[in-house]
Backbone of each chain as ProteinMPNN parsed JSONL, in Angstrom:
{"seq_chain_A": "GQSLEQPSEVTAVEGAIVQINCTYQTSGFYGLSWYQQHDGGAPTFLSYNALDGLEETGRFSSFLSRSDSYGYLLLQELQMKDSASYFCATPGGYQKVTFGTGTKLQVIP", "coords_chain_A": {"N_chain_A": [[9.583, 15.617, -1.674], [8.727, 12.371, -1.974], [10.257, 9.436, -3.661], [10.109, 6.22, -5.154], [11.871, 3.483, -6.779], [11.192, 0.798, -8.784], [11.675, -2.474, -10.692], [9.588, -3.15, -12.994], [8.693, -5.726, -13.712], [9.968, -9.158, -12.918], [10.906, -12.359, -13.673], [11.468, -15.435, -12.495], [12.69, -19.102, -11.885], [11.109, -21.546, -10.363], [11.979, -22.763, -7.125], [14.484, -21.447, -7.471], [16.501, -18.445, -6.302], [15.464, -15.442, -6.094], [15.957, -11.42, -6.751], [14.767, -8.584, -5.665], [14.815, -5.363, -6.528], [14.904, -1.883, -5.018], [14.927, 1.286, -5.288], [15.268, 4.766, -3.729], [14.298, 8.123, -3.593], [14.046, 10.543, -0.845], [12.819, 13.046, 1.153], [13.131, 12.883, 3.765], [14.142, 10.292, 5.704], [13.128, 7.332, 7.047], [13.099, 4.532, 6.902], [12.645, 1.19, 5.235], [10.113, -0.593, 3.905], [8.486, -3.866, 2.917], [5.842, -5.332, 0.851], [3.489, -7.619, -0.118], [1.673, -8.611, -2.628], [-1.002, -10.441, -3.842], [-2.855, -11.358, -7.015], [-5.819, -9.711, -6.766], [-5.771, -9.831, -4.599], [-5.372, -8.247, -1.071], [-2.855, -6.041, -0.256], [-0.243, -7.13, 1.922], [2.06, -6.892, 4.672], [5.619, -7.557, 4.678], [8.04, -7.177, 5.702], [10.248, -4.872, 7.502], [12.921, -2.398, 7.223], [14.705, -0.661, 9.472], [17.243, -0.121, 9.974], [20.527, -0.08, 8.568], [21.53, -3.266, 6.564], [20.855, -6.627, 6.617], [17.782, -8.421, 6.965], [16.179, -11.043, 8.015], [13.608, -13.341, 7.494], [12.431, -16.59, 7.463], [11.992, -17.623, 4.285], [12.299, -15.287, 2.988], [14.15, -12.159, 2.595], [15.272, -9.314, 3.69], [16.937, -6.117, 2.542], [18.877, -3.282, 3.188], [20.51, -0.268, 2.383], [21.417, 2.535, 3.34], [23.202, 4.48, 2.95], [23.536, 4.109, 0.181], [20.827, 4.658, -0.814], [19.167, 2.5, -1.202], [17.558, -0.638, -1.374], [16.792, -4.101, -1.116], [14.454, -6.869, -1.74], [14.716, -10.461, -1.022], [14.128, -13.431, -2.175], [13.921, -16.69, -1.576], [14.156, -20.222, -2.435], [12.281, -20.357, -4.438], [8.7, -20.449, -4.786], [5.66, -21.414, -6.179], [3.589, -20.165, -5.384], [4.662, -17.827, -4.646], [4.244, -16.159, -6.944], [3.405, -12.913, -7.587], [2.681, -9.463, -6.806], [5.148, -7.042, -5.708], [5.694, -4.539, -3.1], [7.762, -2.027, -2.474], [7.997, 0.558, 0.147], [8.207, 3.675, 2.383], [8.103, 5.427, 5.036], [6.976, 8.778, 5.316], [7.352, 10.358, 7.222], [5.428, 11.423, 9.815], [3.056, 9.483, 10.083], [2.23, 9.091, 7.098], [2.835, 7.108, 4.309], [4.737, 6.546, 1.699], [4.479, 4.567, -1.342], [6.253, 2.431, -3.847], [6.03, 1.654, -7.381], [5.75, -1.095, -8.02], [6.601, -4.348, -8.321], [6.158, -6.896, -10.387], [6.07, -10.411, -10.161], [6.835, -13.371, -11.587], [6.599, -16.507, -10.996], [8.12, -19.391, -12.528], [7.608, -23.024, -13.654]], "CA_chain_A": [[8.674, 14.319, -1.853], [9.233, 10.757, -1.855], [9.896, 8.379, -4.757], [10.6, 5.105, -5.205], [11.62, 2.912, -8.126], [11.483, -0.788, -8.506], [11.514, -3.072, -11.953], [8.018, -3.789, -13.162], [8.28, -7.219, -13.538], [10.698, -10.009, -12.911], [10.51, -13.761, -13.971], [12.266, -16.556, -12.135], [12.354, -20.206, -11.895], [11.027, -22.34, -9.266], [13.112, -23.348, -6.464], [15.624, -20.507, -7.48], [16.545, -17.08, -5.775], [15.373, -13.668, -6.969], [16.196, -10.172, -5.935], [13.923, -7.391, -6.345], [15.735, -3.98, -6.239], [14.154, -0.608, -4.77], [15.838, 2.808, -5.045], [14.465, 5.83, -3.231], [14.655, 9.38, -3.093], [13.156, 10.893, -0.05], [13.301, 14.217, 1.814], [13.513, 12.327, 5.347], [14.156, 8.897, 5.456], [13.414, 6.455, 8.443], [13.191, 3.044, 6.978], [12.057, 0.555, 4.02], [9.093, -1.75, 4.301], [8.043, -4.646, 1.623], [4.378, -5.695, 0.93], [3.039, -8.582, -1.249], [0.182, -8.573, -3.02], [-1.396, -11.714, -4.844], [-3.652, -10.725, -7.768], [-7.171, -9.833, -6.458], [-5.746, -9.62, -2.88], [-5.047, -7.03, -0.341], [-1.315, -6.025, 0.143], [0.253, -7.692, 3.219], [3.244, -6.57, 5.344], [6.338, -8.589, 4.808], [9.25, -6.965, 6.361], [10.653, -3.601, 7.686], [14.351, -2.258, 7.781], [15.053, 0.654, 9.795], [18.828, -0.027, 9.928], [21.475, -0.902, 7.324], [21.839, -4.634, 6.786], [20.213, -7.762, 6.298], [16.947, -9.037, 7.858], [15.84, -12.545, 7.595], [12.255, -13.878, 7.813], [12.159, -17.548, 6.564], [12.695, -17.952, 2.775], [12.295, -13.82, 2.734], [15.154, -11.58, 3.359], [15.236, -7.75, 3.211], [18.386, -5.648, 2.929], [19.001, -1.767, 3.51], [21.701, 0.618, 2.377], [20.999, 3.912, 3.333], [24.383, 5.454, 2.092], [23.076, 4.27, -1.385], [19.536, 4.974, -0.984], [18.692, 1.189, -1.952], [17.063, -1.81, -0.757], [16.111, -5.068, -1.988], [13.911, -8.138, -1.049], [15.549, -11.535, -1.665], [13.177, -14.35, -2.115], [14.899, -17.831, -1.779], [13.604, -21.691, -2.594], [10.914, -19.763, -4.814], [7.369, -21.238, -4.812], [4.751, -20.986, -7.196], [2.734, -19.279, -4.677], [5.249, -16.51, -4.692], [3.908, -15.295, -7.826], [2.527, -11.811, -6.927], [3.458, -8.147, -6.79], [5.848, -6.856, -4.224], [5.934, -3.213, -3.148], [8.5, -1.331, -1.378], [7.368, 1.502, 0.814], [8.871, 4.221, 3.103], [7.388, 6.219, 5.85], [7.349, 10.127, 5.139], [7.144, 11.239, 8.339], [4.094, 11.401, 10.562], [1.941, 8.649, 9.685], [2.202, 9.105, 5.65], [3.742, 6.254, 3.84], [4.851, 6.253, -0.058], [4.661, 3.108, -2.078], [6.831, 2.281, -5.047], [4.862, 1.347, -8.45], [5.604, -2.469, -7.512], [7.21, -5.457, -9.349], [5.051, -8.235, -10.738], [6.985, -11.631, -9.854], [6.229, -14.549, -11.948], [7.541, -17.809, -10.921], [7.616, -20.586, -13.704], [8.271, -24.339, -13.446]], "C_chain_A": [[9.329, 13.275, -1.534], [9.007, 9.934, -3.09], [10.706, 7.342, -4.584], [10.482, 4.181, -6.545], [11.912, 1.434, -7.923], [11.284, -1.456, -10.27], [9.881, -3.43, -12.03], [7.7, -5.039, -13.522], [9.615, -7.931, -13.663], [10.405, -11.663, -12.843], [11.58, -14.705, -13.188], [11.773, -17.984, -11.852], [12.076, -20.886, -10.488], [11.953, -23.003, -8.606], [14.448, -22.293, -6.398], [15.494, -19.152, -6.536], [16.27, -15.937, -6.821], [15.162, -12.587, -6.13], [15.586, -9.045, -6.466], [14.418, -6.284, -5.452], [14.615, -2.837, -5.63], [15.126, 0.613, -4.465], [14.995, 3.87, -4.67], [15.23, 6.939, -3.183], [13.917, 9.982, -2.266], [13.993, 12.295, 0.596], [13.656, 13.822, 3.382], [13.363, 10.998, 5.117], [14.153, 8.128, 6.996], [12.967, 4.946, 8.236], [12.498, 2.537, 5.657], [11.17, -0.304, 4.559], [8.827, -2.282, 2.808], [6.551, -5.053, 1.967], [4.149, -6.797, -0.239], [1.615, -8.126, -1.2], [-0.308, -9.518, -4.077], [-2.611, -10.952, -5.591], [-4.839, -10.742, -7.285], [-7.14, -9.443, -5.093], [-5.423, -8.211, -2.273], [-3.17, -7.304, -0.165], [-1.165, -6.663, 1.729], [1.563, -7.322, 3.542], [4.001, -7.76, 5.165], [7.48, -8.116, 5.59], [9.311, -5.273, 6.483], [11.973, -3.527, 7.853], [14.498, -0.881, 8.119], [16.434, 1.059, 9.743], [19.604, -0.713, 8.669], [21.385, -2.298, 7.668], [20.718, -5.432, 6.358], [19.033, -8.297, 7.233], [16.25, -10.233, 7.232], [14.492, -12.99, 8.27], [11.823, -15.32, 7.08], [12.748, -17.5, 5.226], [12.971, -16.363, 2.429], [13.288, -13.478, 3.419], [14.881, -10.049, 2.751], [16.546, -6.982, 3.316], [18.036, -4.162, 2.676], [20.255, -0.937, 3.297], [21.414, 2.006, 2.306], [21.927, 4.896, 2.754], [23.947, 5.304, 0.683], [21.802, 4.114, -1.649], [18.938, 3.711, -1.829], [18.302, 0.337, -0.945], [16.629, -2.759, -1.633], [15.48, -6.37, -0.841], [14.329, -9.379, -2.008], [14.468, -12.703, -1.202], [13.995, -15.737, -2.597], [13.865, -18.902, -1.893], [12.215, -21.123, -3.252], [9.874, -20.849, -4.734], [6.568, -20.635, -5.823], [3.817, -20.16, -6.536], [3.236, -17.942, -4.355], [4.749, -15.462, -5.49], [3.023, -14.156, -7.439], [3.247, -10.655, -7.354], [3.915, -7.863, -5.586], [5.999, -5.469, -4.328], [6.867, -2.872, -2.079], [7.84, 0.225, -0.989], [8.361, 2.199, 1.944], [8.101, 5.156, 3.867], [7.761, 7.786, 5.302], [7.294, 10.978, 5.911], [5.536, 11.368, 8.703], [2.959, 10.676, 9.984], [2.002, 8.323, 8.051], [3.162, 7.866, 5.537], [3.73, 6.348, 2.205], [5.133, 4.82, -0.373], [5.321, 3.337, -3.391], [5.382, 1.646, -5.846], [4.911, -0.35, -8.343], [6.061, -3.333, -8.432], [6.508, -6.697, -9.073], [6.011, -9.279, -10.705], [6.225, -12.609, -10.391], [7.011, -15.503, -11.793], [7.141, -18.781, -11.991], [8.276, -21.945, -13.304], [9.545, -24.535, -14.041]], "O_chain_A": [[10.379, 13.247, -0.893], [7.886, 9.717, -3.55], [11.795, 7.389, -4.013], [9.47, 4.065, -7.236], [12.687, 0.961, -7.092], [10.669, -0.715, -11.037], [9.193, -3.917, -11.132], [6.537, -5.427, -13.641], [10.434, -7.437, -14.438], [9.69, -12.12, -11.952], [12.74, -14.465, -13.52], [10.581, -18.151, -11.596], [12.869, -20.711, -9.563], [12.731, -23.76, -9.186], [15.269, -22.31, -5.482], [14.391, -18.86, -6.074], [16.718, -15.677, -7.938], [14.477, -12.582, -5.107], [15.842, -8.587, -7.58], [14.465, -6.2, -4.225], [13.427, -3.057, -5.868], [15.904, 0.739, -3.52], [13.928, 3.953, -5.277], [16.421, 6.985, -2.874], [12.801, 10.151, -2.757], [15.194, 12.563, 0.584], [14.427, 14.501, 4.06], [12.49, 10.572, 4.36], [14.989, 8.315, 7.88], [12.554, 4.241, 9.156], [11.828, 3.336, 5.003], [11.398, -0.789, 5.667], [8.878, -1.597, 1.786], [6.115, -5.101, 3.117], [4.772, -6.652, -1.291], [0.826, -7.621, -0.402], [0.045, -9.297, -5.235], [-3.279, -10.098, -5.007], [-5.264, -11.897, -7.242], [-8.052, -8.904, -4.467], [-5.247, -7.206, -2.962], [-2.504, -8.329, -0.018], [-2.075, -6.57, 2.554], [2.348, -7.427, 2.599], [3.492, -8.864, 5.358], [7.905, -9.028, 6.298], [8.637, -4.514, 5.786], [12.48, -4.407, 8.549], [14.443, 0.01, 7.271], [16.831, 2.206, 9.537], [19.247, -1.687, 8.005], [21.196, -2.641, 8.835], [19.737, -4.946, 5.795], [19.399, -8.63, 8.36], [15.842, -10.286, 6.071], [14.357, -12.978, 9.493], [10.967, -15.28, 6.197], [13.961, -17.341, 5.086], [13.854, -16.14, 1.601], [13.599, -13.992, 4.493], [14.413, -9.743, 1.654], [17.259, -7.275, 4.275], [17.034, -3.846, 2.036], [21.078, -0.999, 4.21], [21.187, 2.573, 1.237], [21.576, 5.929, 2.184], [23.966, 6.306, -0.033], [21.488, 3.475, -2.653], [18.351, 3.848, -2.902], [18.635, 0.502, 0.229], [16.157, -2.481, -2.736], [15.825, -6.688, 0.297], [14.325, -9.41, -3.238], [14.064, -12.826, -0.046], [14.562, -15.869, -3.682], [12.728, -18.633, -1.507], [11.143, -21.373, -2.702], [10.189, -22.034, -4.625], [6.764, -19.504, -6.268], [3.201, -19.372, -7.253], [2.527, -17.046, -3.898], [4.699, -14.275, -5.168], [1.914, -14.419, -6.974], [4.226, -10.705, -8.098], [3.384, -8.231, -4.539], [6.374, -4.999, -5.402], [6.79, -3.346, -0.945], [7.262, 0.911, -1.832], [9.243, 1.496, 2.437], [7.298, 5.782, 3.175], [8.899, 7.942, 4.859], [7.204, 12.178, 5.651], [4.629, 11.397, 7.871], [2.012, 11.256, 9.453], [1.786, 7.143, 7.773], [4.04, 7.59, 6.354], [2.68, 6.21, 1.578], [5.886, 4.073, 0.251], [5.02, 4.336, -4.045], [4.283, 1.317, -5.399], [3.844, -0.867, -8.675], [5.858, -2.953, -9.585], [6.31, -7.325, -8.033], [7.004, -8.983, -11.369], [5.11, -12.86, -9.934], [8.107, -15.505, -12.352], [5.963, -18.955, -12.304], [9.349, -21.978, -12.702], [10.135, -25.606, -13.898]]}, "seq_chain_B": "DVKVTQSSRYLVKRTGEKVFLECVQDMDHENMFWYRQDPGLGLRLIYFSYDVKMKEKGDIPEGYSVSREKKERFSLILESASTNQTSMYLCASSSAGQRGEETQYFGPGTRLLVL", "coords_chain_B": {"N_chain_B": [[-6.408, -11.736, 14.77], [-5.953, -8.835, 12.909], [-8.54, -6.959, 11.346], [-9.736, -5.412, 8.41], [-12.367, -4.17, 6.899], [-14.333, -3.527, 3.678], [-16.922, -1.865, 2.405], [-17.891, -2.78, -0.307], [-17.002, -5.119, -2.633], [-17.035, -4.672, -5.326], [-18.336, -2.139, -7.481], [-20.639, -0.168, -9.4], [-21.204, 2.793, -10.862], [-22.496, 6.015, -12.424], [-21.413, 8.676, -13.983], [-20.984, 11.776, -12.657], [-22.645, 10.837, -10.436], [-22.567, 10.774, -6.768], [-20.726, 9.09, -4.596], [-20.193, 6.81, -2.096], [-17.515, 5.254, -0.262], [-16.711, 2.999, 2.089], [-15.176, 2.02, 5.042], [-13.907, -0.002, 7.512], [-12.502, -1.021, 10.605], [-11.116, -3.025, 12.954], [-9.257, -3.079, 15.03], [-8.858, -1.017, 16.812], [-7.059, 1.053, 15.766], [-5.315, 3.678, 15.292], [-4.506, 5.489, 13.162], [-5.828, 5.711, 9.661], [-6.225, 5.177, 6.321], [-6.785, 5.953, 2.848], [-6.35, 4.706, -0.43], [-5.517, 4.567, -3.815], [-5.26, 2.074, -6.622], [-3.682, 1.778, -9.547], [-2.823, -0.075, -12.71], [0.679, 0.105, -12.993], [1.389, 2.202, -11.787], [1.378, 1.899, -9.224], [0.271, 2.028, -5.478], [-1.363, 4.92, -4.425], [-1.563, 7.501, -2.167], [-4.609, 8.863, -1.087], [-5.965, 10.223, 1.113], [-5.543, 10.644, 4.485], [-6.165, 9.606, 7.918], [-5.332, 10.466, 11.192], [-6.885, 10.773, 13.451], [-9.946, 10.499, 15.118], [-12.047, 12.74, 13.342], [-10.012, 14.073, 12.32], [-8.029, 14.563, 9.466], [-5.895, 14.272, 6.641], [-4.549, 15.775, 3.505], [-3.412, 13.358, 1.211], [-1.456, 12.517, -1.601], [-2.97, 12.737, -4.011], [-5.589, 14.097, -3.684], [-7.646, 15.413, -5.066], [-10.973, 15.833, -5.902], [-11.859, 14.078, -4.041], [-13.134, 13.534, -0.888], [-13.084, 12.901, 2.57], [-14.443, 11.376, 5.722], [-14.35, 10.979, 9.052], [-15.887, 9.995, 11.78], [-16.224, 8.364, 13.701], [-13.901, 6.237, 15.513], [-13.27, 3.624, 14.324], [-14.351, 3.662, 11.618], [-13.788, 5.001, 8.313], [-14.576, 6.852, 5.831], [-14.584, 7.359, 2.338], [-15.511, 9.596, 0.125], [-16.588, 10.47, -3.189], [-17.525, 13.122, -4.748], [-18.729, 13.926, -7.169], [-18.506, 11.486, -9.298], [-16.237, 10.694, -11.639], [-15.306, 9.28, -15.064], [-12.304, 8.932, -15.02], [-11.881, 8.467, -12.204], [-12.385, 5.578, -12.024], [-11.275, 2.872, -10.85], [-9.059, 0.787, -8.447], [-9.85, 0.744, -5.105], [-8.283, 1.094, -1.943], [-8.324, 0.519, 1.3], [-6.759, 1.1, 4.618], [-5.341, 0.508, 7.688], [-3.407, 1.617, 10.663], [-1.429, 1.381, 13.535], [-0.721, 4.074, 15.949], [2.352, 5.846, 15.452], [5.533, 7.377, 15.483], [6.871, 7.943, 13.217], [5.317, 6.936, 11.211], [6.123, 4.247, 10.695], [4.866, 1.953, 11.347], [3.228, -1.21, 10.606], [0.83, -1.343, 7.865], [-2.497, -2.531, 7.559], [-4.46, -4.019, 5.29], [-7.559, -3.254, 3.645], [-9.762, -5.498, 1.636], [-10.291, -4.317, -0.91], [-12.061, -1.969, -3.156], [-13.378, -2.253, -6.127], [-13.94, -0.05, -8.58], [-15.962, 1.137, -10.916], [-16.605, 3.59, -13.243], [-19.067, 4.737, -15.24]], "CA_chain_B": [[-6.051, -10.811, 13.638], [-6.561, -7.301, 12.289], [-9.578, -7.008, 10.202], [-10.376, -4.206, 7.692], [-13.42, -4.7, 5.884], [-14.574, -2.828, 2.867], [-18.465, -2.039, 1.936], [-18.253, -3.479, -1.271], [-15.968, -5.324, -3.465], [-17.362, -3.989, -6.661], [-19.01, -1.208, -7.582], [-20.859, 0.544, -10.739], [-21.539, 3.988, -10.691], [-22.526, 6.76, -13.397], [-20.687, 9.896, -14.13], [-21.566, 12.563, -11.755], [-22.874, 10.288, -9.07], [-22.087, 10.762, -5.408], [-20.249, 7.611, -4.44], [-19.687, 6.589, -0.854], [-16.751, 3.835, 0.032], [-16.789, 2.518, 3.57], [-13.943, 1.151, 5.744], [-14.08, -0.526, 9.097], [-11.261, -1.741, 11.088], [-11.545, -3.812, 14.486], [-8.119, -3.155, 15.921], [-8.742, 0.309, 17.662], [-5.971, 1.675, 15.097], [-5.535, 5.494, 15.295], [-4.508, 6.141, 11.672], [-6.764, 5.239, 8.789], [-5.853, 5.575, 5.088], [-7.382, 5.583, 1.419], [-5.217, 4.751, -1.468], [-6.163, 4.066, -5.046], [-4.442, 1.567, -7.018], [-3.536, 1.633, -11.093], [-1.663, -0.57, -13.145], [1.887, 0.76, -13.273], [1.323, 3.27, -10.876], [1.247, 1.465, -7.425], [-0.654, 2.721, -4.348], [-1.28, 6.59, -4.533], [-2.389, 7.824, -1.299], [-5.616, 9.863, -1.324], [-6.349, 10.92, 2.186], [-5.23, 9.448, 5.647], [-6.709, 10.056, 9.294], [-4.88, 9.979, 12.475], [-7.706, 10.606, 14.683], [-11.542, 10.901, 14.943], [-12.52, 14.075, 12.926], [-8.938, 14.701, 11.734], [-7.759, 14.443, 8.132], [-4.666, 15.045, 6.07], [-4.506, 15.275, 2.189], [-2.345, 12.623, 0.437], [-0.647, 13.068, -2.913], [-4.042, 12.953, -4.911], [-6.818, 14.172, -2.99], [-8.669, 16.047, -5.869], [-12.095, 14.858, -6.412], [-12.243, 13.06, -2.942], [-13.302, 13.769, 0.286], [-13.26, 11.854, 3.559], [-14.997, 11.484, 6.811], [-13.861, 10.233, 10.381], [-16.81, 10.292, 12.804], [-15.912, 7.147, 14.631], [-12.369, 5.684, 15.239], [-13.161, 2.458, 13.61], [-14.686, 3.789, 10.385], [-13.445, 5.956, 7.437], [-15.527, 7.027, 4.491], [-14.15, 8.208, 1.081], [-16.531, 10.011, -0.824], [-16.353, 11.012, -4.587], [-18.502, 14.131, -4.673], [-19.102, 13.781, -8.378], [-17.866, 10.736, -10.06], [-16.001, 10.896, -13.056], [-14.513, 8.019, -15.37], [-10.885, 8.988, -14.459], [-11.901, 7.721, -10.93], [-12.34, 3.993, -12.134], [-9.886, 2.528, -10.076], [-9.517, -0.022, -7.221], [-9.682, 1.583, -4.046], [-7.806, 0.277, -0.907], [-8.529, 1.188, 2.722], [-5.531, 0.515, 5.239], [-5.024, 1.057, 9.199], [-2.219, 1.15, 11.612], [-1.327, 2.218, 14.799], [0.074, 4.979, 15.999], [3.519, 5.929, 15.573], [6.236, 8.757, 15.326], [7.407, 7.997, 11.792], [4.751, 6.109, 10.173], [6.827, 3.048, 10.178], [3.893, 0.809, 11.648], [2.481, -1.938, 9.502], [-0.393, -1.048, 7.303], [-3.284, -3.57, 7.246], [-5.31, -3.414, 4.316], [-9.014, -4.034, 3.385], [-9.654, -6.345, 0.355], [-10.393, -3.315, -1.892], [-13.203, -1.888, -3.862], [-13.363, -1.899, -7.644], [-15.258, 1.025, -8.878], [-16.148, 1.575, -12.468], [-17.726, 4.792, -13.351], [-19.5, 4.673, -16.669]], "C_chain_B": [[-6.969, -9.95, 13.398], [-7.483, -7.487, 11.235], [-9.767, -5.908, 9.753], [-11.144, -4.586, 6.784], [-13.742, -3.322, 5.275], [-16.364, -2.742, 2.492], [-18.67, -2.803, 0.774], [-17.061, -4.001, -2.057], [-15.799, -4.821, -4.96], [-18.519, -3.092, -6.808], [-19.073, -0.351, -8.842], [-21.427, 1.657, -10.575], [-21.698, 4.858, -12.092], [-21.878, 7.798, -13.252], [-21.877, 10.969, -13.329], [-22.546, 12.186, -10.5], [-22.138, 10.733, -8.043], [-21.929, 9.353, -5.04], [-19.496, 7.759, -3.003], [-18.688, 5.175, -0.664], [-16.628, 3.744, 1.518], [-15.85, 1.789, 4.121], [-14.045, 1.044, 7.04], [-13.076, -1.389, 9.639], [-11.636, -2.094, 12.886], [-10.296, -3.782, 15.438], [-7.972, -1.622, 16.749], [-7.366, 1.225, 17.171], [-6.353, 3.096, 15.013], [-5.822, 5.739, 13.724], [-5.144, 4.966, 10.498], [-6.369, 5.789, 7.246], [-6.463, 5.242, 3.834], [-6.25, 5.682, 0.212], [-6.178, 4.301, -3.059], [-5.172, 3.37, -5.919], [-4.516, 1.505, -8.611], [-2.509, 0.953, -11.61], [-0.532, 0.457, -13.414], [2.274, 1.975, -12.565], [1.315, 3.155, -9.41], [0.077, 2.009, -6.632], [-0.419, 4.087, -4.124], [-2.358, 6.83, -3.125], [-3.455, 9.082, -1.447], [-5.88, 10.746, -0.264], [-5.837, 10.157, 3.175], [-5.871, 10.353, 6.898], [-5.901, 9.645, 10.189], [-5.578, 10.173, 13.606], [-8.915, 10.821, 14.339], [-11.635, 12.449, 14.371], [-11.124, 14.595, 12.213], [-8.626, 13.889, 10.43], [-6.556, 15.246, 7.685], [-4.88, 14.609, 4.506], [-3.444, 14.285, 1.871], [-1.932, 13.409, -0.903], [-1.767, 13.388, -4.092], [-5.229, 12.986, -4.446], [-8.098, 15.097, -3.851], [-9.698, 15.417, -6.242], [-12.681, 14.038, -5.408], [-12.463, 14.017, -1.959], [-13.399, 12.707, 1.238], [-13.935, 12.18, 4.844], [-14.834, 10.244, 7.84], [-14.792, 10.501, 11.152], [-16.541, 9.33, 13.695], [-14.507, 6.552, 14.593], [-12.175, 4.749, 14.252], [-13.69, 2.636, 12.292], [-14.057, 4.926, 9.409], [-13.768, 5.842, 6.193], [-14.553, 7.768, 3.375], [-15.43, 8.759, 0.239], [-15.958, 10.757, -2.282], [-17.709, 12.022, -4.753], [-19.347, 13.998, -5.967], [-18.536, 12.767, -9.221], [-17.476, 10.899, -11.533], [-15.29, 9.559, -13.841], [-13.044, 8.141, -15.125], [-10.872, 8.518, -12.82], [-12.256, 6.148, -10.828], [-10.979, 3.706, -11.526], [-10.069, 1.131, -9.232], [-8.992, 0.906, -5.881], [-9.108, 0.67, -2.859], [-7.817, 1.108, 0.37], [-7.287, 0.338, 3.56], [-5.669, 1.229, 6.581], [-3.702, 0.836, 9.651], [-2.345, 1.958, 12.821], [-0.528, 3.273, 14.788], [1.617, 5.214, 15.92], [4.29, 7.111, 15.11], [6.515, 8.938, 13.894], [6.795, 7.14, 10.943], [5.303, 4.76, 9.619], [6.058, 1.7, 10.764], [3.549, 0.25, 10.433], [1.411, -1.37, 9.336], [-1.225, -2.225, 7.317], [-4.272, -3.057, 6.357], [-6.458, -4.139, 4.2], [-8.702, -4.91, 1.865], [-9.786, -5.658, -0.875], [-11.732, -3.238, -2.413], [-12.982, -1.557, -5.308], [-14.217, -1.173, -8.19], [-14.997, 1.357, -10.42], [-17.151, 2.482, -12.621], [-17.913, 4.959, -14.625], [-19.825, 6.026, -17.044]], "O_chain_B": [[-8.194, -9.994, 13.512], [-7.179, -8.169, 10.257], [-10.032, -5.081, 10.624], [-10.748, -5.3, 5.862], [-13.59, -2.252, 5.864], [-16.933, -3.822, 2.335], [-19.654, -3.542, 0.781], [-16.087, -3.251, -2.12], [-14.758, -4.63, -5.588], [-19.593, -3.34, -6.259], [-18.073, 0.138, -9.368], [-22.48, 1.503, -9.958], [-20.996, 4.415, -13.001], [-21.65, 7.984, -12.056], [-23.107, 10.968, -13.379], [-23.088, 13.004, -9.757], [-21.001, 11.123, -8.309], [-22.838, 8.53, -5.146], [-18.551, 8.505, -2.746], [-19.181, 4.081, -0.942], [-16.379, 4.824, 2.055], [-15.674, 0.705, 3.564], [-14.283, 2.043, 7.719], [-12.836, -2.469, 9.101], [-12.281, -1.445, 13.71], [-10.311, -4.392, 16.506], [-6.893, -1.273, 17.228], [-6.73, 1.939, 17.948], [-7.456, 3.561, 14.727], [-6.879, 6.051, 13.175], [-4.97, 3.748, 10.491], [-6.228, 7.009, 7.153], [-6.703, 4.04, 3.73], [-5.464, 6.614, 0.042], [-7.307, 3.816, -3.142], [-4.122, 3.998, -6.058], [-5.616, 1.109, -8.996], [-1.365, 1.159, -11.204], [-0.766, 1.523, -13.984], [3.306, 2.621, -12.747], [1.261, 4.067, -8.584], [-0.963, 2.388, -7.171], [0.658, 4.456, -3.656], [-3.534, 6.479, -3.033], [-3.087, 10.167, -1.895], [-6.036, 11.942, -0.509], [-5.619, 8.976, 2.906], [-6.034, 11.572, 6.835], [-5.612, 8.449, 10.158], [-5.111, 9.85, 14.698], [-9.109, 11.345, 13.242], [-11.227, 13.333, 15.123], [-11.231, 15.601, 11.513], [-8.927, 12.699, 10.337], [-6.206, 16.367, 8.056], [-5.26, 13.486, 4.176], [-2.392, 14.544, 2.455], [-2.07, 14.608, -1.147], [-1.505, 14.184, -4.994], [-6.008, 12.061, -4.674], [-9.2, 15.378, -3.378], [-9.535, 14.407, -6.927], [-13.705, 13.383, -5.596], [-12.077, 15.18, -2.074], [-13.774, 11.604, 0.838], [-14.007, 13.386, 5.081], [-15.053, 9.047, 7.657], [-14.644, 11.687, 11.45], [-16.747, 9.769, 14.826], [-14.01, 6.41, 13.476], [-11.259, 4.806, 13.432], [-13.503, 1.628, 11.612], [-13.824, 5.951, 10.048], [-13.378, 4.931, 5.463], [-13.841, 8.72, 3.698], [-16.249, 7.959, -0.213], [-14.982, 11.506, -2.309], [-18.834, 11.537, -4.87], [-20.574, 13.961, -5.874], [-17.9, 13.311, -10.124], [-18.258, 11.181, -12.441], [-14.692, 8.787, -13.091], [-12.559, 7.015, -15.015], [-9.794, 8.234, -12.297], [-12.389, 5.565, -9.752], [-9.892, 4.244, -11.732], [-11.095, 0.46, -9.34], [-7.962, 1.572, -5.782], [-9.487, -0.501, -2.833], [-7.357, 2.248, 0.425], [-6.922, -0.797, 3.251], [-6.06, 2.395, 6.632], [-2.943, 0.011, 9.143], [-3.1, 2.899, 13.067], [0.27, 3.509, 13.881], [2.148, 4.378, 16.651], [3.717, 7.874, 14.333], [6.393, 10.055, 13.391], [7.411, 6.583, 10.035], [5.08, 4.264, 8.514], [6.552, 0.577, 10.664], [3.518, 0.876, 9.373], [0.831, -0.85, 10.289], [-0.544, -3.205, 7.018], [-4.853, -1.98, 6.494], [-6.562, -5.328, 4.505], [-7.659, -4.914, 1.211], [-9.459, -6.239, -1.91], [-12.534, -4.157, -2.249], [-12.369, -0.527, -5.59], [-15.355, -1.622, -8.328], [-13.949, 1.766, -10.92], [-18.318, 2.324, -12.263], [-16.945, 5.349, -15.279], [-20.216, 6.274, -18.184]]}, "name": "protein", "num_of_chains": 2, "seq": "GQSLEQPSEVTAVEGAIVQINCTYQTSGFYGLSWYQQHDGGAPTFLSYNALDGLEETGRFSSFLSRSDSYGYLLLQELQMKDSASYFCATPGGYQKVTFGTGTKLQVIPDVKVTQSSRYLVKRTGEKVFLECVQDMDHENMFWYRQDPGLGLRLIYFSYDVKMKEKGDIPEGYSVSREKKERFSLILESASTNQTSMYLCASSSAGQRGEETQYFGPGTRLLVL"}
């Protein structure tokens, strides 16, 4: 089976950098995705790492280490609008995706 | 832009009622999914479909069934609603891929309350 663990809550200051970690245990691993969900909204895709290393998309970066079964999402220059829940997710083979329990990020002034 | 729509944003039903939740996507995606989202439990997969009339059980299929008669439409059915099915239900779609790495596009969700 698949399981992904994330911290339940993180608080950070506007303008700072925050890292949201995700550790996983999977029977077969193809990559790690990240999704953002604002309160009352739908999850939206942020990034996907198929290979080890850092992928950067603007203020957001995502990192994967297959050997450590670990990844993280890095948010830089935090803005109030970044307050949301963030989910890591991994494909489980043939269309199925398993999501982590989510990390609620609160950005404070 | 990909658009996934769900038939209702809020729904209130009574225990024992049959409940239909409908989802429509306009991007000709092969795959469609139903999740439920509960505080502290993240998104849990109920059922998914990779083609018309094809369905696969997810992690928590008990008490649910699905129907996919047309490519763009995927319905979730609660045969006899129970209070423990009170939840947020999210539909998603994605294009076909070998390993499920394709981006999932989510609908706005249906918040179901079963009394």
